[in-house]
Backbone as CSV, one residue per row, in Angstrom:
resi,resn,N_x,N_y,N_z,CA_x,CA_y,CA_z,C_x,C_y,C_z
1,MET,-205.580,141.865,0.688,-205.071,140.718,1.408,-206.176,139.676,1.475
2,GLN,-205.791,138.427,1.298,-206.736,137.313,1.365,-206.057,136.170,2.110
3,THR,-206.782,135.553,3.031,-206.238,134.425,3.776,-207.077,133.188,3.513
4,ILE,-206.399,132.084,3.267,-207.036,130.802,3.012,-206.656,129.872,4.153
5,GLN,-207.640,129.235,4.767,-207.365,128.255,5.814,-207.053,126.912,5.165
6,THR,-206.037,126.232,5.671,-205.659,124.934,5.135,-206.311,123.824,5.971
7,PRO,-206.428,122.625,5.414,-207.059,121.524,6.142,-206.379,121.171,7.470
8,ASP,-205.091,121.479,7.599,-204.369,121.166,8.840,-204.370,122.328,9.830
9,SER,-205.335,123.257,9.672,-205.522,124.424,10.554,-204.450,125.488,10.392
10,GLY,-203.673,125.412,9.333,-202.719,126.468,9.013,-203.400,127.504,8.127
11,SER,-202.608,128.365,7.528,-203.169,129.383,6.631,-202.142,129.810,5.597
12,ILE,-202.671,130.327,4.496,-201.847,130.942,3.463,-202.433,132.330,3.234
13,THR,-201.611,133.345,3.390,-202.048,134.717,3.193,-201.354,135.289,1.968
14,ALA,-202.138,135.893,1.087,-201.603,136.529,-0.120,-201.780,138.034,0.006
15,ARG,-200.690,138.763,-0.188,-200.716,140.233,-0.133,-200.082,140.781,-1.408
16,ARG,-200.697,141.801,-1.966,-200.112,142.465,-3.130,-198.930,143.317,-2.673
17,THR,-197.865,143.303,-3.480,-196.708,144.161,-3.228,-196.437,144.945,-4.512
18,LEU,-195.457,145.806,-4.483,-195.113,146.573,-5.675,-194.566,145.696,-6.789
19,VAL,-194.000,144.538,-6.434,-193.377,143.668,-7.436,-194.146,142.371,-7.679
20,GLY,-195.290,142.187,-7.059,-196.059,140.962,-7.262,-196.911,140.620,-6.064
21,MET,-196.815,139.372,-5.628,-197.603,138.880,-4.503,-196.674,138.265,-3.461
22,ASP,-196.944,138.589,-2.201,-196.223,138.008,-1.075,-197.111,136.905,-0.520
23,LEU,-196.625,135.673,-0.530,-197.367,134.525,-0.020,-196.720,134.081,1.290
24,GLU,-197.508,134.085,2.350,-197.006,133.708,3.672,-197.769,132.471,4.153
25,VAL,-197.029,131.435,4.523,-197.624,130.188,4.999,-197.375,130.082,6.502
26,LYS,-198.477,129.836,7.249,-198.367,129.675,8.698,-198.869,128.296,9.090
27,ASP,-198.260,127.742,10.140,-198.703,126.440,10.633,-199.894,126.610,11.569
28,GLU,-200.359,125.501,12.141,-201.547,125.538,13.003,-201.353,126.355,14.269
29,ASN,-200.103,126.632,14.647,-199.805,127.449,15.824,-199.685,128.934,15.490
30,GLY,-199.812,129.276,14.209,-199.689,130.666,13.803,-198.263,131.095,13.519
31,ASP,-197.322,130.154,13.540,-195.919,130.460,13.253,-195.692,130.470,11.742
32,THR,-195.005,131.500,11.241,-194.684,131.566,9.819,-193.653,130.501,9.495
33,ILE,-193.985,129.647,8.521,-193.044,128.595,8.133,-192.457,128.841,6.749
34,ALA,-193.073,129.750,5.984,-192.534,130.082,4.663,-193.128,131.399,4.204
35,THR,-192.330,132.136,3.463,-192.815,133.351,2.814,-192.039,133.497,1.510
36,VAL,-192.751,133.916,0.477,-192.120,134.058,-0.830,-192.826,135.172,-1.588
37,VAL,-192.062,135.927,-2.362,-192.636,136.950,-3.239,-192.493,136.441,-4.670
38,VAL,-193.601,136.376,-5.372,-193.618,135.928,-6.764,-194.312,136.995,-7.601
39,SER,-194.079,136.941,-8.903,-194.771,137.887,-9.776,-196.268,137.612,-9.701
40,GLU,-197.050,138.616,-10.032,-198.504,138.438,-10.001,-198.938,137.338,-10.974
41,ARG,-198.285,137.272,-12.102,-198.610,136.249,-13.105,-198.366,134.841,-12.544
42,GLU,-197.228,134.652,-11.876,-196.924,133.351,-11.276,-197.906,133.008,-10.155
43,ALA,-198.261,134.018,-9.371,-199.213,133.790,-8.278,-200.555,133.320,-8.816
44,TRP,-201.067,133.988,-9.850,-202.369,133.608,-10.399,-202.302,132.232,-11.063
45,THR,-201.177,131.881,-11.642,-201.020,130.538,-12.192,-201.131,129.508,-11.074
46,LEU,-200.494,129.780,-9.948,-200.569,128.890,-8.797,-201.995,128.801,-8.268
47,PHE,-202.665,129.947,-8.106,-204.031,129.949,-7.572,-204.965,129.138,-8.464
48,ARG,-204.834,129.320,-9.773,-205.681,128.562,-10.690,-205.391,127.063,-10.574
49,ALA,-204.108,126.707,-10.464,-203.735,125.307,-10.357,-204.296,124.686,-9.075
50,LEU,-204.382,125.463,-8.027,-204.918,124.973,-6.758,-206.441,125.020,-6.710
51,GLY,-207.043,125.687,-7.691,-208.491,125.808,-7.707,-209.017,126.840,-6.739
52,VAL,-208.158,127.803,-6.371,-208.526,128.824,-5.407,-208.732,130.154,-6.127
53,GLU,-209.832,130.830,-5.820,-210.062,132.150,-6.387,-209.941,133.180,-5.277
54,LEU,-209.165,134.217,-5.532,-209.020,135.313,-4.582,-209.788,136.530,-5.079
55,LEU,-210.337,137.255,-4.162,-210.985,138.508,-4.537,-209.899,139.559,-4.686
56,ALA,-209.800,140.145,-5.867,-208.747,141.133,-6.132,-209.179,142.510,-5.683
C-alpha cells in the first residue's frame, strides 16, 4: 500500500488486489470521494503519466 498526499490536503491510496490495483481518493476531510480498481498495467501507465513512483 502506498499513499500520496495531494496539494489540496487530500490523498490517493494505491493497494494491490488479486485483479490489479485499487485506487482510493480521499478529500481533505478524509472522506472517500472515489475508488476504482484497474489492471496493474493501467495503474502503472497512470503513475508514469503523473510522474509518481510507487515502491512495489
